[in-house]
N, C-alpha and C positions, 0 to 999 in steps of 0.2 A: 504493499499500500504506499509506504513511504517512497519507494522507487517510482511508483506511478504518479504520486503527487509531485515529486521533483521533476518528472518528465513533463507533466502538464505545465508546471511553472516555467520550465525552460522553453517550452513551445510558446507560451504566452509572452515571455520576455523577447523571444525572437520575433514574434509577430509585431509586438510593440516597436521593436527596433526597426523592422522593415517599413512601418508606416509613419515613423516620426523622424528618423535620421535623415538629414538633408541629402546624404549620399544616395538615398533611394527615392527621392522626390523628383518627379518629372518637371521639366521646365518648358522648353520649346521643342517641337518636333522637327525633324529633318525632312524636308519636302523634296520629292523628285517628280519630274514629269510636267511641272507647271511652266507655262509660258506667259500668259496674260494675267493670271491670278497670282498675286505675289505670295511668298511664304508668310509674310507678316499678316496678310489678310486671312490666310487659312488658319494660322496659329491663334488668331483673335477669336475664333469660334470653337476651338477644341475643348476648352474647359479643363485643361490638364495641368496648368501652372500650379506648382507646389502641391500636387496630388501624388500619393504613393503609387509608384509604377505597378506594384503588385496588385493594386485594386482597380486599375484602369480597365474599361470595357471597350475593346476594339470595335465592336458592332455599334456601340453608342457614339464613338468618335466618328465612325464612317457616316452614321445618320446625320450628325451635326454638320459635317462637311457638305453632304449632298443636299441637305435642307437649306443651307446658306448660299450655295453656289450652283444654280441650275446649269451654268456653263460647263460643269464637270459631269461626266457620265459614269465615272468610276473612281473609287478610292480604296486602296489596299493598305491596311493599318497593321503594323508590327510593333509589339511592345516587348522589349528585352530588359532583363535585369542587368545592372542595378536600376537604371532610369533612362533607358534609350527608347525613344519613340520615332519610328520611321514611317512615313506615309508616301505612297506613290499614287499620284492622281492622273486621270486621263481627261483632257480637255476636248470639248466639242470644237470642231473646226467650221467656222461660218463660211457659207458660200454666197450669201446675199444678205443685205440689209432691207428689211421690210418696213416701209413707212406708211402708216395708216392712222387717220384721226389724230394727227399731231404727235404720235409716238413712233418710236423706231425699235424694232427687235431684230436680232440676228437669227438667221435660220441656217441649220446645217444640211448636209446632203440627204439626211433621212427625214427632213421636214420638221425637226424639233426647233422650237423657238426659245431664246434665252436673251437676257439683257446684254447690250453691248458692253464690252470691256477692252480697253487698249486700242491698238491700231492694227488693222489688217490691210495690207497693200492689195489693190486690185479688186476690192470687194464691190460687187455691183449693188445698186440700190433699186428696189422695186417700189414705185409709188402706187398704192392701192386705193381704189375708189370705194372699196367695201371689203368685207371679210371673205376669205376663201371657204369652201365647204369643209366641215370638220372631218378629219380622218377617222376611220373605223376604230382606231386605237385610242381615241380621245376619251378620257375618263374625268368627268366633272368633279369627282370625289378625290382626285389626286392631290396630295398635299406637298410633296417634295419633288425636286428634280424638274428638268425642262419638260414642257408639255408638247405633245404632238400638235403641230400647227398646220402643216400642209400635207395633203394626201401624197402617197408615194408617186402617183402619176403626175401631179403638179410639180413635185420636187424634181422629177426626171425631166419634165418639160422645161423647167427653169434652167437646169444644167445644160440642156441641149441648145436652147435658144440664145443664151447669154453671149456666146462667141459670135453670133450672127447679127447682133444689134448694130445698126449702121453708126458710123462716127457722128457724134453730135446728137444721137437719139438717146432716149431714156426709157428704161423698162417700166411698163405699167401693168396693172391688173385691174380688170373689171369683172364683178361677179357674174354679169350676163355673158360677156364675150370671152373671158379668160385672160390668159397671159399674152402680152405683146409689147409693142413699143410705140412711143410718140415720135413719129418720123420727122426729120428736119424739113421735109417737104410740106408739112402742115396737116397731115392726117394721122389717125390712130390705126395701127395695124394689130390685129388680134389673131391668135393661133389656138385658142381653146384652152381647156382645162387639163389635157393629158398630153403625153408624149407620143401618142399613137400617130403614125404616118407623118411625123414631123418633117422628115426629109422631103416628102411629097408636098407638104404644106408650103415649105419654103420655096420650092420650085414653082408652085402654082401662084404664090404671092408675087414672085419676081416677074412672072409672065404677065400677071394682071396689071402690075404697076406699069410695065412697058406698054401694054395695050392701051391703058388709059392715057398715058402720056402721048402716044401717037395720035390719039383722037382728041387731044386738047382738053381732057376732062381732069379736073383737080378734085379728088375725093376728099371727104371729111373722115370717112371710116372705111376700112377694108377688113373683111373677116374671111379667113380661110380655115376656120375651125373644121368645116366639112369640106375637104379639098375637091370632092365631086360636085359641090354646089357652092362655090364661093360667092360673095356678094360685096357690093360697095354702096356707099351712100355719099351724096353730095350735100353741102350745107344748104339750108333753106333759102339763103340769100342769092344763090346762084341758079 
């Protein structure tokens, strides 16, 4: 009994030592994989400063990170004694800036939206006249992380059409006509909501533009959403 009591006392003393000695108290985590989100920003939400490393919960730390930074889609947390915390994060890579109703969000290749942070060279901007259709994966009850914003088809269409935007033109989105651009010639060009037949749409569009120019017609809107039945409109003043 005395031996058991001494063993219990020793264990309690060791536990007290592990949770109170500064040598075993975590301070800042070492962060890997971050580019636009700074290590200081990430450390500010961890809640580990002066906490015993032995009592840290990696799952809770991961939750804190993803709940605070929707621009991150993954975080791997390692806790090692005496007090080392290492975190590897994965950032979403934006492919477009979506401007709508006075607000701007970044969108990645999978259609997830998240707040802008830092600077990304060559990022295209889409000026939207309304909201895109919600993707099937949208969950209004979602509380953490980036939310699905564009359908897979619309995301693919955006990636395909962006390189073909004429110099001086701006990418636009209209809920009725889909994705397109505001042409320097003075009209709106639309290609629909999906990436289906995009190569054909681009060819039909170019042929229609040339045909209208040869006839002296200046359109206000051209739609090739359905390449077998494209149409154009002129302004009411003409």
